[in-house]
C-alpha positions as CSV (number, residue, x, y, z in Angstrom):
1,M,0.2,-0.1,0.0
2,T,1.5,3.7,-0.8
3,A,0.3,6.7,0.7
4,P,-0.3,9.0,-2.3
5,N,-0.1,12.4,-0.2
6,L,2.0,11.7,2.5
7,Q,4.1,14.1,4.8
8,I,6.5,12.8,7.8
9,I,7.5,15.7,10.3
10,N,9.9,15.6,13.3
11,L,7.3,17.3,16.2
12,Q,9.9,19.2,17.4
13,S,9.3,21.5,14.2
14,I,5.7,21.9,14.8
15,E,6.0,25.7,15.4
16,S,7.5,26.4,11.9
17,M,5.1,24.2,9.5
18,V,2.6,25.9,7.4
19,L,0.3,23.3,5.4
20,T,-2.2,24.5,3.0
21,P,-5.8,23.0,3.6
22,H,-6.3,19.7,2.5
23,P,-8.4,16.8,3.8
24,S,-6.0,15.1,6.6
25,V,-5.7,12.3,8.8
26,C,-2.4,12.7,11.7
27,L,-0.9,9.9,12.9
28,L,1.2,10.8,15.9
29,V,4.1,8.2,17.4
30,I,5.1,9.8,20.7
31,D,6.9,8.1,23.1
32,A,7.2,10.6,25.8
33,I,5.6,13.9,26.4
34,S,8.1,16.8,27.1
35,P,7.1,19.9,28.7
36,A,7.6,21.5,25.5
37,M,5.4,19.6,23.7
38,D,2.9,22.2,22.3
39,F,-0.6,20.7,21.8
40,K,-2.6,23.5,21.4
41,G,0.0,24.6,18.5
42,L,-0.3,21.3,16.7
43,V,-4.1,21.5,16.8
44,R,-4.0,25.2,15.7
45,T,-1.6,24.0,13.1
46,F,-3.5,21.0,12.0
47,M,-6.9,21.3,12.1
48,P,-7.3,24.9,10.0
49,A,-5.2,22.7,7.5
50,G,-7.7,19.9,7.4
51,C,-7.3,17.2,10.0
52,Q,-10.2,15.1,10.3
53,Y,-8.7,12.4,12.5
54,F,-5.6,12.2,15.0
55,M,-4.2,8.4,15.2
56,I,-1.9,8.1,18.1
57,L,0.5,5.4,18.8
58,G,3.5,5.2,21.3
59,D,4.5,4.7,25.0
60,A,2.4,8.1,25.8
61,A,-0.4,7.4,23.8
62,E,-3.1,7.6,26.1
63,D,-1.4,10.9,27.7
64,V,-1.4,12.3,24.2
65,H,-5.1,11.2,23.4
66,D,-5.8,13.1,26.7
67,A,-3.8,16.2,26.1
68,L,-5.1,16.3,22.5
69,D,-8.9,16.1,23.3
70,Y,-8.1,19.0,25.8
71,A,-6.2,21.1,23.3
72,I,-9.1,20.9,20.6
73,D,-11.5,21.9,23.1
74,D,-9.5,24.6,24.7
75,C,-8.6,26.1,21.1
76,N,-12.1,26.4,20.4
77,L,-11.8,26.6,16.7
78,G,-15.2,25.4,16.0
79,Y,-14.1,21.9,15.3
80,L,-16.4,19.6,17.4
81,G,-16.0,15.8,17.5
82,T,-12.9,15.6,16.0
83,P,-11.8,12.0,16.4
84,T,-8.8,11.1,18.6
85,A,-8.0,7.5,18.8
86,V,-5.0,5.1,20.5
87,H,-4.2,2.5,17.9
88,N,-1.3,0.9,20.0
89,D,-3.0,-2.6,20.1
90,D,-3.0,-2.5,16.3
91,S,-0.2,-4.0,13.7
92,A,1.9,-1.7,11.9
93,E,0.0,-3.0,8.7
94,D,-3.5,-2.2,10.1
95,V,-2.3,1.1,11.1
96,A,-1.1,2.0,7.7
97,S,-4.3,0.7,6.2
98,F,-6.4,2.5,8.2
99,L,-4.7,5.6,8.1
100,V,-4.8,5.6,4.3
101,N,-8.0,4.1,3.6
102,A,-10.3,4.3,6.2
103,A,-9.7,7.1,8.7
104,I,-11.7,9.5,6.4
105,P,-13.9,7.3,4.7
106,D,-15.6,9.3,2.0
107,E,-12.2,11.1,1.2
108,A,-10.2,9.8,-1.9
109,N,-6.7,12.0,-1.5
110,V,-6.2,12.1,2.0
111,R,-3.0,13.8,3.0
112,C,-1.4,11.4,5.6
113,V,0.9,13.2,8.3
114,V,3.1,11.2,10.2
115,G,4.3,13.1,13.1
116,Y,7.0,11.4,15.5
117,D,9.2,12.5,18.5
118,K,12.2,10.3,17.7
119,E,12.5,7.8,14.9
120,D,12.1,4.5,16.5
121,D,10.7,1.0,15.2
122,A,6.9,2.0,15.3
123,V,7.6,4.9,13.1
124,R,10.0,2.7,10.6
125,D,7.4,-0.1,10.4
126,I,4.7,1.9,9.6
127,L,6.7,3.8,6.7
128,E,8.0,0.5,5.6
129,K,4.3,-0.1,5.4
130,L,3.8,2.7,3.6
131,R,6.8,1.5,1.2
132,L,9.1,4.4,2.7
133,K,12.3,3.1,4.6
134,S,12.6,5.8,7.2
135,P,12.0,9.4,8.4
136,E,15.5,10.2,7.7
137,M,15.1,10.2,3.7
138,S,15.6,13.2,1.9
139,E,12.4,14.7,0.2
140,H,14.0,14.3,-3.1
141,S,14.0,10.5,-2.8
142,I,10.2,10.0,-2.2
143,P,8.3,11.0,-5.0
144,N,4.9,12.9,-4.3
145,H,5.9,12.4,-0.4
146,Q,7.0,15.6,1.5
147,M,8.9,15.8,4.5
148,V,8.7,18.8,6.7
């Protein structure tokens, strides 16, 4: 399976991101919440840019899930009911398939954003299922994909 519109980001650079509006699903792979993690900034960046679903993986997934729900409410952007879900019990193949095919069921060209706090096996496994090798690959080596 290949994600036709994939963006890979290191969450440490979230404040410098600019995304054009497009129906999106965001997969966050986070193993630890740092005090510098700006969930309101993440919500203010992704939701106006079209994020309709936040998928969450990693050791800190439950805490990230709660923090995102609070940030969505606190930001008061007029988006109600934006799903946030922990996918720790799913295989890398199931996560990749859901990301590409099911997170926004009525949308044919979904932008899939994979955000991570560190490159680890979970990130590599999912990107491998999406036919990528590593978040460290240059954007020029990934046709139709953008790394931020």
